[in-house]
ROZA-944064 format. One record per residue: residue in three letters; x, y, z of N, C-alpha, C in turn. Coordinates in steps of 0.2 Angstrom, whole numbers, padded with zeros to 4 digits, always signed. Layout:
BEGIN
AlaXYZXYZXYZ ...
! end
This chain:
BEGIN
Unk-0045+0110-0014-0053+0107-0016-0058+0109-0011 Unk-0057+0110-0005-0062+0115-0002-0068+0108-0001 Unk-0074+0112-0003-0081+0107-0002-0081+0102-0007 Unk-0081+0095-0007-0082+0091-0012-0089+0092-0014 Unk-0089+0089-0023-0096+0089-0026-0100+0084-0022 Unk-0106+0085-0019-0109+0079-0015-0113+0075-0020 Unk-0112+0075-0025-0114+0069-0030-0109+0065-0031 Unk-0103+0066-0028-0096+0062-0029-0093+0059-0022 Unk-0093+0052-0023-0091+0048-0016-0082+0051-0016 Unk-0081+0050-0009-0074+0053-0008-0070+0048-0005 Unk-0063+0047-0008-0058+0043-0007-0052+0046-0004 Unk-0048+0042-0002-0040+0045+0003-0037+0040+0000 Unk-0030+0042-0003-0024+0037-0005-0019+0040-0002 Unk-0014+0036+0001-0007+0036+0004-0002+0035-0001 Unk+0004+0040-0001+0008+0037-0006+0006+0036-0013 Unk+0003+0042-0015+0000+0044-0022+0004+0046-0026 Unk+0010+0048-0025+0013+0052-0031+0017+0049-0034 Unk+0016+0040-0034+0021+0038-0039+0017+0030-0038 Unk+0020+0025-0042+0019+0017-0041+0012+0016-0040 Unk+0011+0010-0035+0003+0008-0036+0000+0013-0033 Unk+0002+0017-0028-0003+0022-0024-0006+0027-0030 Unk-0002+0029-0034-0002+0033-0039-0009+0030-0045 Unk-0007+0025-0046-0013+0019-0051-0019+0020-0047 Unk-0018+0019-0039-0024+0017-0035-0030+0024-0036 Unk-0024+0029-0035-0029+0036-0035-0032+0036-0042 Unk-0029+0034-0047-0031+0035-0054-0039+0030-0053 Unk-0038+0025-0052-0043+0020-0052-0049+0024-0049 Unk-0049+0027-0043-0054+0030-0039-0056+0035-0044 Unk-0051+0040-0045-0054+0048-0050-0058+0044-0057 Unk-0056+0040-0059-0061+0036-0066-0067+0033-0063 Unk-0068+0030-0058-0074+0028-0055-0078+0033-0053 Unk-0075+0039-0053-0081+0044-0050-0080+0048-0044 Unk-0075+0046-0042-0073+0048-0033-0068+0054-0034 Unk-0070+0059-0029-0067+0064-0027-0061+0061-0022 Unk-0055+0066-0022-0048+0062-0018-0046+0066-0014 Unk-0044+0064-0008-0038+0067-0005-0033+0063-0004 Unk-0027+0065-0007-0019+0061-0009-0014+0063-0004 Unk-0009+0059-0002-0004+0062+0000+0003+0059-0002 Unk+0009+0063-0001+0015+0059+0000+0019+0065+0002 Unk+0025+0062+0004+0030+0066+0007+0034+0070+0001 Unk+0034+0068-0005+0038+0072-0010+0033+0078-0015 Unk+0036+0081-0017+0032+0086-0021+0030+0083-0027 Unk+0032+0077-0029+0027+0075-0035+0019+0074-0034 Unk+0018+0075-0027+0010+0074-0027+0007+0079-0030 Unk+0009+0086-0030+0007+0091-0033+0004+0089-0043 Unk+0010+0086-0044+0010+0084-0051+0006+0078-0053 Unk+0005+0074-0048+0001+0068-0048-0007+0071-0048 Unk-0007+0075-0044-0015+0078-0042-0018+0081-0049 Unk-0013+0085-0054-0017+0088-0060-0017+0082-0064 Unk-0015+0075-0065-0017+0069-0068-0025+0068-0065 Unk-0024+0067-0059-0031+0063-0055-0036+0070-0057 Unk-0035+0076-0057-0040+0081-0059-0042+0079-0067 Unk-0036+0078-0071-0038+0078-0078-0044+0070-0078 Unk-0043+0066-0075-0047+0060-0074-0053+0063-0071 Unk-0055+0069-0070-0063+0069-0067-0063+0071-0061 Unk-0058+0070-0055-0059+0071-0048-0057+0078-0046 Unk-0060+0081-0042-0058+0086-0038-0053+0082-0032 Unk-0048+0086-0032-0042+0083-0027-0040+0088-0022 Unk-0038+0086-0016-0034+0088-0012-0028+0086-0011 Unk-0022+0088-0012-0016+0086-0012-0011+0088-0007 Unk-0010+0083-0001-0007+0085+0004+0000+0082+0004 Unk+0006+0088+0006+0012+0084+0006+0013+0084+0015 Unk+0014+0079+0015+0015+0076+0023+0021+0070+0025 Unk+0023+0070+0030+0027+0064+0030+0023+0059+0037 Unk+0021+0054+0033+0017+0050+0038+0020+0046+0044 Unk+0027+0047+0043+0031+0043+0048+0030+0047+0056 Unk+0027+0053+0055+0026+0056+0061+0018+0057+0063 Unk+0017+0056+0068+0010+0055+0071+0007+0062+0068 Unk+0011+0068+0069+0007+0073+0067+0005+0074+0060 Unk+0010+0070+0055+0008+0069+0049+0003+0067+0048 Unk+0001+0060+0051-0005+0058+0049-0011+0061+0052 Unk-0011+0065+0058-0017+0069+0060-0018+0074+0054 Unk-0013+0077+0052-0013+0083+0047-0017+0080+0040 Unk-0015+0074+0038-0018+0071+0032-0025+0070+0034 Unk-0027+0068+0039-0034+0065+0041-0038+0070+0041 Unk-0035+0076+0046-0038+0083+0044-0040+0085+0039 Unk-0036+0085+0033-0037+0087+0027-0044+0082+0025 Unk-0044+0077+0026-0050+0073+0024-0057+0073+0027 Unk-0057+0075+0033-0063+0078+0037-0064+0086+0035 Unk-0059+0089+0033-0062+0097+0031-0065+0097+0024 Unk-0065+0092+0021-0067+0092+0013-0076+0092+0016 Unk-0078+0089+0021-0083+0091+0022-0090+0085+0020 Unk-0087+0079+0016-0091+0074+0013-0088+0068+0017 Unk-0093+0062+0018-0092+0058+0022-0086+0053+0017 Unk-0081+0049+0021-0075+0047+0017-0078+0039+0015 Unk-0078+0038+0010-0082+0031+0007-0076+0026+0008 Unk-0070+0027+0006-0065+0022+0005-0059+0025+0005 Unk-0054+0021+0009-0046+0023+0009-0042+0019+0009 Unk-0037+0020+0004-0031+0015+0002-0025+0016+0006 Unk-0023+0012+0011-0019+0014+0016-0011+0011+0012 Unk-0009+0013+0007-0003+0012+0003+0003+0013+0005 Unk+0005+0019+0008+0012+0022+0008+0017+0017+0011 Unk+0022+0016+0009+0027+0010+0012+0033+0011+0008 Unk+0038+0008+0013+0045+0008+0010+0048+0003+0012 Unk+0055+0001+0010+0058-0006+0010+0065-0003+0013 Unk+0068-0008+0015+0075-0007+0017+0080-0014+0016 Unk+0084-0014+0011+0087-0020+0008+0093-0021+0011 Unk+0094-0026+0014+0103-0028+0016+0103-0032+0023 Unk+0107-0035+0023+0109-0039+0031+0107-0037+0036 Unk+0103-0040+0040+0100-0035+0046+0107-0032+0051 Unk+0111-0036+0052+0115-0037+0057+0122-0031+0054 Unk+0124-0034+0048+0130-0030+0045+0129-0026+0041 Unk+0123-0025+0038+0122-0018+0032+0118-0013+0034 Unk+0112-0014+0037+0106-0009+0036+0107-0005+0043 Unk+0104+0000+0041+0105+0006+0047+0097+0005+0052 Unk+0100+0006+0058+0092+0005+0063+0089+0010+0062 Unk+0090+0017+0060+0087+0022+0060+0082+0021+0053 Unk+0084+0018+0049+0081+0018+0043+0075+0013+0044 Unk+0076+0008+0048+0071+0002+0049+0067+0004+0054 Unk+0070+0008+0059+0064+0011+0062+0059+0016+0060 Unk+0062+0020+0054+0057+0025+0051+0053+0020+0046 Unk+0055+0015+0044+0050+0010+0040+0045+0008+0044 Unk+0046+0007+0050+0041+0003+0054+0035+0009+0055 Unk+0039+0014+0057+0033+0020+0059+0029+0021+0052 Unk+0031+0020+0044+0027+0022+0040+0023+0015+0038 Unk+0027+0009+0039+0023+0003+0035+0018+0000+0041 Unk+0019+0001+0047+0015-0002+0051+0011+0004+0056 Unk+0015+0008+0059+0012+0013+0064+0007+0018+0061 Unk+0009+0021+0054+0003+0026+0051-0001+0022+0049 Unk-0001+0015+0047-0007+0011+0044-0011+0011+0049 Unk-0010+0009+0056-0013+0008+0062-0017+0015+0064 Unk-0014+0020+0065-0015+0025+0066-0021+0027+0061 Unk-0020+0029+0054-0025+0030+0049-0030+0026+0050 Unk-0029+0018+0049-0035+0014+0050-0040+0016+0056 Unk-0037+0018+0062-0041+0019+0067-0045+0024+0067 Unk-0044+0030+0063-0046+0036+0063-0052+0034+0057 Unk-0050+0030+0053-0055+0030+0046-0061+0025+0048 Unk-0058+0019+0052-0064+0014+0054-0069+0016+0057 Unk-0066+0021+0064-0071+0024+0068-0076+0029+0064 Unk-0073+0032+0061-0078+0037+0055-0084+0032+0052 Unk-0080+0026+0049-0085+0023+0044-0091+0019+0047 Unk-0088+0016+0053-0092+0013+0058-0097+0016+0060 Unk-0098+0023+0062-0101+0027+0065-0108+0028+0059 Unk-0105+0029+0053-0109+0029+0047-0112+0023+0045 Unk-0110+0017+0047-0111+0010+0045-0112+0009+0038 Unk-0105+0012+0034-0102+0010+0029-0095+0012+0027 Unk-0091+0009+0022-0086+0011+0021-0079+0006+0018 Unk-0075+0008+0016-0071+0002+0014-0064+0003+0014 Unk-0060-0002+0016-0053+0000+0018-0047-0004+0014 Unk-0042-0001+0011-0038-0007+0007-0031-0006+0011 Unk-0029-0011+0013-0021-0010+0016-0017-0014+0011 Unk-0012-0010+0009-0008-0014+0004-0002-0017+0008 Unk-0003-0024+0009+0002-0027+0012+0008-0030+0006 Unk+0010-0035+0005+0014-0038+0000+0016-0046+0001 Unk+0016-0048-0006+0019-0056-0004+0024-0058+0000 Unk+0028-0053+0001+0034-0053+0006+0030-0054+0012 Unk+0025-0053+0015+0022-0054+0021+0019-0060+0022 Unk+0020-0066+0017+0018-0073+0018+0024-0078+0017 Unk+0030-0074+0020+0035-0080+0018+0041-0075+0023 Unk+0048-0079+0026+0053-0076+0029+0056-0072+0022 Unk+0059-0066+0024+0062-0061+0018+0070-0060+0021 Unk+0075-0066+0020+0081-0062+0022+0085-0057+0016 Unk+0088-0053+0020+0090-0046+0017+0085-0041+0018 Unk+0078-0043+0018+0074-0037+0019+0069-0040+0025 Unk+0072-0041+0030+0071-0045+0036+0064-0039+0039 Unk+0066-0034+0040+0062-0030+0045+0056-0027+0039 Unk+0058-0027+0032+0053-0024+0029+0046-0031+0028 Unk+0049-0036+0027+0043-0044+0027+0041-0043+0033 Unk+0043-0042+0038+0039-0041+0045+0034-0038+0045 Unk+0035-0030+0043+0031-0026+0042+0024-0027+0039 Unk+0026-0031+0033+0021-0032+0028+0016-0039+0031 Unk+0021-0044+0035+0016-0049+0038+0011-0045+0044 Unk+0014-0040+0045+0010-0035+0051+0004-0033+0048 Unk+0003-0030+0041-0001-0027+0038-0005-0033+0036 Unk-0003-0038+0034-0008-0044+0032-0012-0045+0037 Unk-0009-0047+0042-0013-0050+0050-0017-0044+0051 Unk-0017-0038+0052-0020-0033+0055-0027-0033+0050 Unk-0025-0033+0043-0031-0032+0038-0035-0037+0040 Unk-0034-0043+0040-0038-0050+0041-0042-0050+0048 Unk-0037-0048+0053-0041-0046+0060-0046-0042+0059 Unk-0045-0035+0058-0048-0029+0056-0056-0031+0052 Unk-0054-0034+0047-0061-0037+0043-0065-0041+0047 Unk-0062-0046+0052-0066-0049+0056-0070-0046+0060 Unk-0067-0041+0064-0070-0037+0069-0075-0034+0066 Unk-0075-0029+0060-0081-0026+0057-0085-0030+0052 Unk-0085-0036+0053-0090-0040+0048-0097-0038+0048 Unk-0098-0035+0054-0106-0032+0054-0108-0026+0055 Unk-0103-0023+0051-0104-0016+0052-0106-0012+0047 Unk-0105-0014+0041-0106-0012+0033-0098-0009+0032 Unk-0094-0009+0034-0087-0008+0033-0083-0014+0032 Unk-0081-0015+0025-0075-0020+0023-0068-0018+0024 Unk-0064-0023+0024-0057-0022+0025-0054-0025+0019 Unk-0050-0026+0015-0046-0029+0009-0040-0028+0010 Unk-0034-0033+0009-0028-0033+0008-0025-0034+0003 Unk-0021-0030-0002-0019-0030-0007-0011-0033-0006 Unk-0010-0038-0010-0002-0041-0009+0001-0042-0015 Unk+0004-0036-0017+0008-0036-0024+0014-0040-0023 Unk+0015-0044-0029+0022-0047-0029+0026-0041-0030 Unk+0033-0041-0033+0038-0038-0035+0036-0034-0042 Unk+0035-0027-0041+0031-0023-0047+0035-0018-0050 Unk+0034-0016-0056+0038-0012-0059+0036-0003-0056 Unk+0040-0002-0050+0040+0003-0047+0045+0008-0046 Unk+0047+0013-0043+0054+0014-0040+0055+0010-0034 Unk+0053+0008-0031+0054+0004-0025+0062+0001-0025 Unk+0064-0002-0029+0070-0007-0029+0075-0002-0030 Unk+0075+0003-0034+0080+0009-0036+0080+0014-0029 Unk+0076+0015-0026+0074+0019-0019+0078+0015-0014 Unk+0078+0008-0014+0081+0006-0010+0087+0001-0010 Unk+0088+0004-0015+0097+0000-0018+0097-0007-0021 Unk+0091-0008-0023+0091-0015-0024+0090-0016-0032 Unk+0093-0012-0037+0090-0013-0045+0095-0018-0046 Unk+0101-0021-0042+0104-0025-0046+0102-0032-0044 Unk+0095-0032-0042+0094-0040-0040+0088-0043-0043 Unk+0088-0049-0042+0084-0053-0045+0077-0050-0044 Unk+0075-0049-0039+0066-0046-0037+0067-0041-0042 Unk+0071-0036-0043+0071-0031-0047+0068-0033-0056 Unk+0073-0037-0057+0071-0040-0062+0064-0043-0064 Unk+0063-0046-0060+0056-0049-0059+0050-0044-0059 Unk+0051-0038-0056+0047-0033-0056+0045-0030-0063 Unk+0050-0030-0067+0049-0027-0073+0042-0032-0077 Unk+0040-0037-0074+0034-0042-0077+0027-0039-0074 Unk+0028-0035-0068+0022-0033-0065+0020-0026-0065 Unk+0015-0025-0068+0012-0017-0070+0010-0013-0065 Unk+0012-0010-0062+0008-0005-0057+0000-0004-0057 Unk-0002-0002-0063-0007-0001-0065-0012-0007-0065 Unk-0009-0012-0069-0015-0019-0068-0015-0021-0060 Unk-0009-0020-0057-0008-0022-0048-0014-0017-0044 Unk-0014-0011-0046-0018-0007-0044-0027-0008-0046 Unk-0028-0010-0051-0035-0012-0055-0038-0018-0052 Unk-0032-0023-0048-0033-0029-0045-0036-0028-0039 Unk-0033-0022-0036-0034-0021-0029-0039-0016-0028 Unk-0042-0012-0033-0047-0008-0033-0053-0012-0034 Unk-0054-0016-0039-0059-0021-0040-0060-0025-0034 Unk-0054-0028-0030-0056-0033-0024-0059-0029-0021 Unk-0057-0023-0019-0061-0018-0014-0067-0016-0015 Unk-0069-0015-0021-0076-0013-0023-0081-0020-0022 Unk-0077-0025-0023-0082-0032-0023-0082-0033-0014 Unk-0077-0031-0010-0077-0034-0003-0074-0038-0002 Unk-0070-0041-0005-0066-0045-0004-0061-0045+0000 Unk-0059-0051+0003-0053-0051+0008-0046-0049+0008 Unk-0045-0053+0001-0038-0051+0000-0037-0052-0008 Unk-0032-0050-0011-0030-0051-0019-0023-0051-0019 Unk-0021-0055-0022-0013-0057-0025-0012-0050-0031 Unk-0009-0045-0029-0009-0040-0035-0003-0043-0039 Unk-0005-0045-0046+0001-0046-0049+0000-0048-0058 Unk+0004-0048-0063+0001-0049-0069+0006-0055-0072 Unk+0009-0057-0068+0013-0063-0069+0012-0069-0065 Unk+0010-0074-0069+0006-0080-0064+0011-0083-0060 Unk+0017-0082-0061+0022-0084-0055+0022-0081-0048 Unk+0020-0075-0048+0020-0071-0042+0013-0073-0039 Unk+0008-0074-0043+0002-0077-0040+0001-0084-0035 Unk+0005-0087-0040+0005-0095-0038+0011-0095-0031 Unk+0015-0090-0030+0019-0089-0025+0017-0087-0018 Unk+0012-0083-0021+0008-0080-0013+0002-0086-0012 Unk+0000-0088-0016-0006-0094-0015-0003-0100-0012 Unk+0003-0102-0015+0007-0108-0012+0010-0107-0006 Unk+0011-0101-0003+0017-0100+0001+0015-0105+0008 Unk+0011-0104+0010+0007-0108+0015+0009-0117+0016 Unk+0010-0118+0009+0013-0126+0009+0019-0126+0010 Unk+0024-0122+0009+0031-0122+0007+0033-0122+0013 Unk+0040-0124+0016+0043-0126+0022+0046-0118+0023 Unk+0045-0116+0029+0051-0109+0030+0057-0108+0028 Unk+0061-0113+0029+0068-0112+0026+0069-0112+0020 Unk+0065-0116+0014+0064-0115+0009+0063-0108+0006 Unk+0057-0106+0009+0056-0100+0008+0060-0095+0008 Unk+0063-0095+0014+0069-0091+0016+0075-0091+0011 Unk+0077-0096+0008+0083-0097+0005+0081-0094-0003 Unk+0075-0095-0005+0072-0093-0012+0073-0086-0012 Unk+0070-0082-0005+0070-0075-0005+0076-0073-0004 Unk+0081-0075-0002+0088-0073-0001+0091-0073-0008 Unk+0090-0078-0012+0093-0077-0018+0090-0072-0023 Unk+0084-0069-0022+0080-0066-0026+0083-0058-0023 Unk+0085-0058-0017+0087-0051-0015+0094-0050-0014 Unk+0097-0054-0016+0106-0054-0016+0108-0048-0021 Unk+0112-0044-0017+0115-0039-0025+0118-0045-0028 Unk+0117-0041-0035+0122-0044-0040+0118-0049-0045 Unk+0112-0051-0041+0108-0057-0043+0105-0056-0049 Unk+0104-0051-0051+0100-0049-0057+0103-0051-0062 Unk+0099-0055-0067+0102-0059-0074+0105-0065-0073 Unk+0106-0067-0066+0108-0074-0065+0102-0080-0066 
! end
């Protein structure tokens, strides 16, 4: 992309090759932003063409954010544009499905923590420092409704999203007088490649996901970010919104049992 068009603001989106990240990038492009986007897969180049068709100048970076040097490489690409970063969507994330003790692989879970948690903190530190120095900016952190409850059979994933949610709320409070806002996006199960990628296509959660459109979830997140809201439950189904909003009133044991049924292999269609 080189030097950005100085009449257009600049936004960055991680995990932008598909799903919610892809749709977030399209929201920014259609709203008049230029983009720096990344993903670890080659689909980011194809996605970038769509964002350009939407009117944005795009710098697509194929990078692994699980590695600190990958985070630094991505943010260097942001700074190299030569325009101030007005908004960043920290969206990249993965899940690991299965019984923690008897099914899942530790290396997969540690890699997930590095992507869902460590890279989010790393990029937020870099972006927030630059934004506070200028006195303006917007940060969107994709957490999850799963971060509001125990998540048996996705124990570490749910914990990473609880971290993201708490981190977003704390950072928002710290930055309240700086001109920089922080918004948490809490999607429910969404119709993306998430469940197929994590081996959960046969779960009831994947069945529910078909009711939540990633484009709608992204628009809800984008609108909340632009409005400076603290959080938004990203879902098209009323059930998912109610699940998130009422989670604090439901006993942990009940929420745990509900999630276990949703995440069980073979539960789809039951």
